[in-house]
C-alpha positions as CSV (number, residue, x, y, z in Angstrom):
1,X,79.6,-22.8,212.8
2,X,75.8,-22.4,212.8
3,X,73.7,-24.2,210.3
4,X,70.2,-23.2,209.2
5,X,68.2,-25.7,207.1
6,X,65.2,-24.8,205.1
7,X,63.1,-26.1,202.2
8,X,61.1,-28.9,203.8
9,X,57.4,-29.3,203.2
10,X,54.6,-31.6,202.0
11,X,54.9,-33.1,198.6
12,X,53.2,-35.9,196.7
13,X,55.0,-39.1,195.8
14,X,57.0,-38.6,192.7
15,X,57.5,-34.9,193.4
16,X,60.6,-32.9,194.1
17,X,61.9,-30.6,196.9
18,X,65.2,-28.8,197.3
19,X,66.6,-28.4,200.8
20,X,69.1,-25.6,201.6
21,X,71.5,-25.3,204.5
22,X,73.1,-21.9,205.2
23,X,76.2,-21.8,207.3
24,X,77.7,-19.0,209.3
25,X,81.4,-18.5,209.7
26,X,84.4,-18.0,207.4
27,X,85.6,-21.6,207.3
28,X,82.8,-23.3,205.4
29,X,85.2,-24.6,202.7
30,X,87.0,-26.6,205.4
31,X,83.9,-28.7,206.2
32,X,82.6,-31.8,204.6
33,X,78.8,-31.1,204.5
34,X,76.1,-33.6,204.7
35,X,72.5,-34.5,205.2
36,X,71.1,-37.0,207.6
37,X,67.4,-37.8,208.3
38,X,65.3,-39.3,211.1
39,X,61.9,-40.8,210.5
40,X,59.4,-41.2,213.3
41,X,60.5,-44.0,215.6
42,X,63.7,-44.6,213.8
43,X,67.3,-43.8,214.3
44,X,69.0,-40.9,212.5
45,X,70.6,-42.1,209.3
46,X,73.0,-40.9,206.7
47,X,71.7,-39.5,203.4
48,X,74.4,-37.7,201.5
49,X,77.7,-35.9,201.9
50,X,79.9,-33.6,199.8
51,X,83.6,-33.4,200.4
52,X,85.1,-30.2,201.8
53,X,86.9,-29.9,198.5
54,X,83.7,-30.3,196.6
55,X,85.3,-32.9,194.4
56,X,83.4,-36.0,195.7
57,X,80.0,-37.0,196.9
58,X,78.5,-40.0,198.6
59,X,74.9,-41.2,198.9
60,X,73.0,-43.8,200.8
61,X,71.8,-46.6,198.6
62,X,68.2,-45.7,199.3
63,X,68.5,-42.2,197.7
64,X,71.2,-42.9,195.0
65,X,70.0,-41.7,191.6
66,X,67.2,-39.6,193.1
67,X,69.0,-37.1,195.4
68,X,71.8,-34.8,194.5
69,X,74.0,-32.9,197.0
70,X,75.9,-29.7,196.0
71,X,77.6,-26.8,197.6
72,X,78.2,-23.2,196.9
73,X,81.2,-22.0,199.0
74,X,80.7,-18.4,198.0
75,X,77.3,-18.5,199.6
76,X,78.2,-20.8,202.4
77,X,75.3,-23.1,201.4
78,X,74.8,-26.7,200.8
79,X,71.8,-28.1,198.9
80,X,70.0,-31.3,198.6
81,X,67.9,-31.7,195.5
82,X,65.4,-34.5,196.0
83,X,63.5,-36.0,193.1
84,X,61.2,-38.9,192.6
85,X,60.3,-38.7,196.3
86,X,58.7,-41.7,198.0
87,X,56.6,-41.9,201.2
88,X,59.6,-43.7,202.9
89,X,61.6,-40.4,202.4
90,X,59.3,-38.8,205.0
91,X,61.6,-37.6,207.8
92,X,63.2,-34.7,209.5
93,X,66.3,-33.8,207.5
94,X,69.3,-32.5,209.3
95,X,72.2,-30.6,207.9
96,X,75.6,-31.6,209.2
97,X,79.2,-30.3,209.1
98,X,82.4,-32.3,209.7
99,X,85.7,-30.5,209.9
100,X,87.8,-31.9,207.0
101,X,85.6,-35.0,207.3
102,X,85.4,-38.1,205.2
103,X,82.5,-38.9,202.9
104,X,81.1,-41.5,205.4
105,X,81.0,-39.7,208.7
106,X,79.5,-41.5,211.7
107,X,76.9,-39.5,213.7
108,X,79.3,-39.1,216.6
109,X,81.9,-37.5,214.2
110,X,79.6,-34.6,213.2
111,X,80.9,-31.4,214.6
112,X,77.8,-29.3,214.0
113,X,74.2,-30.0,213.4
114,X,71.5,-27.7,212.1
115,X,67.9,-27.7,213.3
116,X,65.9,-30.2,211.2
117,X,63.5,-29.4,208.4
118,X,60.5,-31.7,208.0
119,X,59.9,-33.5,204.7
120,X,56.5,-35.2,204.3
121,X,55.8,-37.3,201.2
122,X,52.2,-38.4,200.7
123,X,51.2,-41.4,198.8
């Protein structure tokens, strides 16, 4: 599985962005998909996941109510809609795939990572 993330950019605080992650391969529906982020000087952290079945989602407390993860299995794509962005959301965002994974995967459990896309939120 190869993952290609896009949609990052520069936005003012309070603005919105939508990240996309396109996956190759025919087994996309077997993967729990997620987003992690890494801010400068900090460790990579969990942001959101959506179950391989598409029935459940999970969010970090810091983004709950502002971010929405969704998936389109017909297009092999997972999205992250980010609203009410804050400067502290500034980070490189990474798409992740976990084969039949849980909603709270540890970093070491991720099977595939995409290249990151940079999100910068100005104050």
